[in-house]
N, C-alpha and C positions, 0 to 999 in steps of 0.2 A: 662164271664170267661170263652169263645169257649172252648169247647173240645181239641179244638188244642194247648190250648195251652196260654201262657200271650203273649198280644200282640207288647210290647213294650221291645226293649231287657234292661234295666234296671226295669224289672218288680221284686218284689219281690218271690225269690223261696217259700212258704213257707204264705197259708191263715193262719193269727192266732185269725181272726173268727170265733165267733163261728154259724155252720150254720148246718141247719133243712133239713133233706132228709123224702121224702115220702117210695124211696126202694133204694134198691140194687140190681144195675145187675151180676151176675156174666158172663163175655167173654169171650168164646175161641176159639181154631179154628174150630174143628168141625168132624165128620170119620162118613164114613160109616157104617149103623149097618142094610145091606145087602148084598146079593154077586149082587145083579141088583143097586146098590147102587154108584159101586167102580166106576166107569167109567164117571158117571155124575157127580160125590164127586172128581177125579181126576179132570177134566173138570173145574169147580169153582174154583180152588183150581189156576191153569195154566192158567185161561182166559189172552188171552193178551200179554203173552207171546214165543209163537211160537216155543212149545214146541212140537217136532216129538210124533206123536201115537206110534211110537217104546216106547219112551222111557216110555208116559202115562200107555204103559202095562204092562214095565218090574215093574214100582214101582207097578200095580196097581194087581201085583204078589202075593204081602209081606201081601199085607190082605188077601185074596184068602188063603196065610196058613192061615190063623183064621178063615176061613170060611166067609172073605168077610165081619167083623164088626170090628169094631176100639174099642176097650176099653174106647175111650177117654172120649165118652157121658153119657155113666153107672156112669162111675167116677168121672168125672162132676159130674152128680144128685147124686150120694153119699155125696159129698162135698157139697150139699148143701141142701143136707136133716139134715145131721151134723147142718151145717153156721143155722138152721129152727130150732131145736131144741134146741143149744146156744141163739141168740136170743130170744125163748121163755123163757127159765129160767131166761135170765139174762139181760136183753134188748139190746138194745131198740126194739121196737114191729114194724115191719120194713117189707112187704112183699120180700121175690125174689127172680126175673125173672133170667131168663137164656137167651141167644143168641150167638150167631155162627156168626163167617165170611164165612165158607163153607158148610156149609152143616145145618143140621134140626137142630135145631127153627134158624130163620138164623134170624140176630140181626132186621132186618127193621120189622117181623115180632113181636118181641118180642117189642119193641118198640111202636108200634101200638095198642098194646094190653095196654101197659102202659100209654098209649093217654087215651085210652076209660078207662079205671081203675078210672081216675083220678091227674094217678102220673102226679107233676111238677116238681118235682124236685129228682133228684136220683145216687147215688156213685156208681163208678163202681170200681171192683176189676178185675181186669187182670186174665189169669190163668196164669203164667212170675213173676219172686226175679225180671229180670236183663231187662237192660236199653238197648236193639237197635230199631230200625224198624221196626222190625216181632213180637216184645215181647211189646212194649207201641206207638209207633207209630200209626204202620197200626190198631191197637184197634182202636185211636184213632181216627184217619181219617173215618173209618169205625162206629162207631156211630155219628160222624156227619154227612156220607152222609143216614145215617139212619132217623135221625131228618130231613136235608132237604127231602127224600123223604117222611115222615110221614105228615110232611108241620106244620101249625098254630095248634102254644096251644101241643107243640110235647113238651115233656120235656126236661128240660137243667139236663149235666150232669155234676160232680166235677170223678177224681177220685183217687184212692187210690197209697200213692207213692209207689214203688219197694220196697221189702222184703226180697233184695238179702241180707241186717246185724240184721235184725229182730229177736231177742232170739228164739218169735214164728216159726221163719222159720228153725236156727241155730241148737237149740236142737234137735227136734226131728231125723232134719240131725243124727247128731252127733250117738244119740239111734239105729239108723237104721243100723249106721257105725259098732258100739260094739254089737250089735247083729250078722253078716255077720262075723267080726271077731272070736265069739264063735264056728264057723267051722275050728277053726282055736290050734290045741293041742295048751299046751304052748310053746313048746321049738317050731313050727314054728312061734310063734307070731309074735317074735323080729324079725324077716325078711318077713311078711308081706309087703306086700308097696300099698299102697295108690293111685287109678288109679282115681280120679275126672273127669266125664265126662261135656259136656255138648251139646247143637248143635252146630253146626257149621255153623257160617255165610259167606258174602263172605267178604272181607279183604276193599273194598270201603265203603262196611254199617259199618265196626268195628268198621273204621279210627271215623265215626260220632257218635258216642257212646262212654258210657264209660261199655260194656259190659265184654271187658274183663278187666279192673282194680276192679271191681267189682267181677264178678267166680273168681278169684286170692284172691279178701281180701275176698268172701267167705273160698271159700279152708284154708288159711291161720289161717281163724279165727279155723275152725273146727277141725283143726290141732294142733295149738297150744289146742284147750281142748281134745284133743285125747291124748298128750303130745308128738308129734310122728312127725317130717319132714319129713318120709319116702314116699312122693304123689308127684305124680304128675296131672295140670289141665289136659285134652285132648280134643278129640273134637272127635262127630262123625255123622254120617248125613248126611252129603254134599254132594252139587249135584253140575248138574251145566258142563261145559265144563271144561276137561282137564287146558285148558289157560286161565282160569279164576282164582284168588290165592284167594283162604278161609285158614279161618284157620284150623293147624293145632299143629303137630302129631294127625293124625286119634288113635284110638283106636286100630283099630286093625295091623297097622304099630307098633305104641306103643308095642302091644305086644311079637312082634315081636323081637324089636332092647336093650326092657331086658332079653327078656330070651334070646337073643345071653350075653349079663352082665352078666347070673347065680341066677338072678330072677328066682323065682320059684311059690313064692304064693303071688297072689293078690288079692284083693278087688277093685273094679270097682262101686263107688258109685254117679250116674245121679245126678253128686245133681243140675243142670242146668235144672231140668223139677221135677214136683210135683206130679205127679204121673204116675203107669206104662203104656205108653200109644203104641201107636205101635211104634213105633222106639224107646223104649224103649226094647221091647221086642223082637223085630225083631234083633234091629242093638245087643244089651246085651246078650239075655236070647239065643236068637238060633246062632249068628257069632259069636260072642267072646266065648261062649261058647265051638262051635264047633274047635275056634279056643286054646284057651285053651288047647281042647283034642290033636290038632294037636303040640303042645310042649311040649306036658305035663308037663304042671305048672295045678298045683292048684287053684281053682279061686271062689269064693264066690262076689253073687252081694247085695250086699246093697239096703235097697226097695229106698219108693221116700217117698217123706212127707203125701203122702197121705191126708187121714184123720183122723193124728195122732192130737189128746183133744189138745195140744199146739196151734200148726196151726190153727185148724180151731178157738180157741180164738182167737189167731194172727188176722185175721177178721174179729173179732168183733170191736175188739179196738183198729184197723185204722182205722172203721166206726166213732166208740165215738170221735179220736183226731182227725177224717175233723169236727166233731159239737162240739168242747170243744174254746172253747177262750183260745189262748196260751198252747196250748196242751204241757204237755212230750212228748216225742220224741225217747221213747229206741233204741238204735241200739248199737253192740258191735262193738269190736274192734277199727279202724286207723281210718273209713273215718267217717264223723256224718249221718245223716238220709239222705236220698234223700229225694228231695225237691220233693214236691206236688204242687207246677205247673210248667208246663214243657213250657221250655223256645221256643220261633218260632224256633231255629235251631238247636231244642234240637233231636237227634236220624234220619238225614235227612238218608235216605233209600241209598245215596251213588251209592251202583247199586245194580239189581234189587236181593231179595232172595227169596230165600224160606224156608216160616216160617216152625213148623215141624207142626208133623200131630197125 
């Protein structure tokens, strides 16, 4: 089975036979780890897209606000450490490798190391819970190119299914929102509006994936558990020319809109992200905080799932799911567990995306 996915349109969506693995690959976006890394990193992200240097300098300034360091790599290392501890305590006894798309450790180097270590078959976990080109298919393409570059005897890879409706993702998200709601008094609590955020993507990419539908379902499940319908899915971090349509509304525009309607209390919950990386910190902890102050709104930001115990256990459970014959596939809500074999036409790019950093 190619990491690109099923080779025929009528291929099964699930693999129900037991499979054995030698390792786990945690695959992510990558980020600069010092001021000198920022521009080379930005050039990696935008290679082949003819982005003006002025735009690269503008975006790189976001990183310079934080000393040129994106927290994403350290957050992923913390997640890997927690996963290694979970595997040590409960099995299976598998090493965990770390590879990135745009910054060190680069996935080609990681897969070369896996080959050198004798890994023959591995299962890949992508740090995105939702299906779209940049959150799933592009990672599969990254791995395929790396495998081809490494050459003969490179490991084979399967992928873990996206986990947008898995209880191990939903339940810690609920807990994070409850913690944010605790910042409001009992008198304020009934009027608190929850704005769920996710990375905006181009409409062409959205039409070719289940991204919107999965996000809406995650928000619905969380709202149902919390016992509220006072919420809305909105977006953040869009880029690209103004004439290119992306998913809307943007969180800052939305805050202005609801404030005009009399909403003064808001929790922002970045459900589309698993860690507090650069775009969460800049778009929400900087720009949205400034916007709330400008509008006179009381704002609390819910945390991401990060290294929550149930989330780490979920990753282990999803590995075991792929290793088990006819496994149970836990899923909350109205939609079944997502496929673990991607169809050939799954999550096509549509228009060139800007992935999350």
